[in-house]
C-alpha positions in Angstrom: 0.0 0.0 0.0 1.1 3.6 -0.6 2.4 5.8 2.1 -0.8 8.0 2.0 -3.1 5.0 1.8 -5.8 4.4 4.4 -7.9 1.3 4.6 -11.6 1.8 5.3 -13.3 -1.3 6.6 -16.5 -2.4 4.8 -18.8 -4.4 7.0 -22.1 -3.2 5.5 -23.0 -0.6 8.3 -20.5 2.2 7.6 -21.0 5.6 6.2 -18.2 4.7 3.8 -19.0 7.2 1.0 -18.6 10.2 3.3 -15.5 8.8 5.0 -13.8 8.0 1.6 -14.6 11.5 0.3 -13.3 13.2 3.5 -10.1 11.1 3.3 -9.6 12.1 -0.4 -10.1 15.8 0.5 -7.1 15.6 3.0 -4.9 13.9 0.4 -5.3 10.3 1.5 -5.7 7.4 -0.9 -8.6 5.4 0.7 -9.2 1.7 0.0 -12.6 0.2 0.9 -12.3 -3.5 1.8 -13.3 -6.3 4.1 -10.4 -8.5 2.9 -8.5 -10.3 5.7 -5.0 -9.9 4.3 -5.5 -6.2 3.4 -6.8 -5.4 6.9 -4.1 -7.2 8.9 -1.4 -5.7 6.7 -2.7 -2.1 6.5 -0.7 0.9 7.5 -3.7 2.6 9.0 -7.4 1.8 9.3 -10.7 3.7 9.6 -13.6 1.8 11.1 -16.7 3.8 10.3 -20.2 2.8 11.3 -23.9 3.7 11.5 -26.4 1.7 13.4 -26.8 -0.4 16.6 -23.9 -2.0 18.4 -25.2 -5.6 18.2 -25.7 -5.4 14.5 -22.1 -4.0 14.1 -20.5 -6.9 16.0 -22.7 -9.4 14.1 -21.6 -8.0 10.8 -17.9 -8.0 11.8 -18.2 -11.6 12.9 -20.2 -12.7 9.8 -17.5 -11.2 7.5 -14.7 -12.6 9.6 -13.1 -9.2 10.1 -12.5 -9.4 13.9 -9.5 -11.6 13.7 -7.8 -9.5 11.1 -8.5 -6.4 13.2 -6.9 -8.1 16.2 -3.8 -8.8 14.1 -3.7 -5.2 12.9 -4.1 -3.9 16.5 -1.3 -6.2 17.8 1.2 -4.3 15.7 0.2 -0.9 17.2 -0.7 0.9 14.0 -3.2 3.7 13.8 -6.9 2.9 14.0 -9.7 5.5 13.9 -13.2 4.5 14.9 -16.0 6.8 13.7 -19.4 6.8 15.4 -20.4 3.1 15.7 -16.9 2.2 14.7 -15.5 3.8 17.8 -18.2 2.2 20.0 -17.3 -1.3 18.7 -13.8 -0.8 20.0 -15.0 -0.9 23.6 -15.4 -4.0 25.9 -19.2 -4.1 26.1 -22.4 -2.3 25.1 -25.9 -2.3 26.6 -27.6 -0.8 23.6 -30.7 -2.9 22.9 -29.3 -5.7 25.0 -25.8 -6.7 26.2 -23.1 -7.3 23.6 -19.4 -8.0 23.9 -17.3 -5.5 22.0 -13.9 -5.8 20.4 -12.2 -4.8 23.7 -9.4 -2.7 22.2 
């Protein structure tokens, strides 16, 4: 990936169009993906999101993104969560029930 590249995670609940446009405006080269290898090897990641916490965790699980995010996090690279994306980084949520978060 290029030096100015930024990976935007696609898990079906993100406001990806707005995030990608904002990144382009500041000179980044955004890449939208849910690919395991691209996520674990990214230089930097944006985890956007719109919706309920439980749905977000379910979609990340369904698309097998959680393990690649864990590998990415273990290498201490920059990760920005936006809206629901930031909430998913927490340990737990009580929104519409009790859901285990990513715990980062």
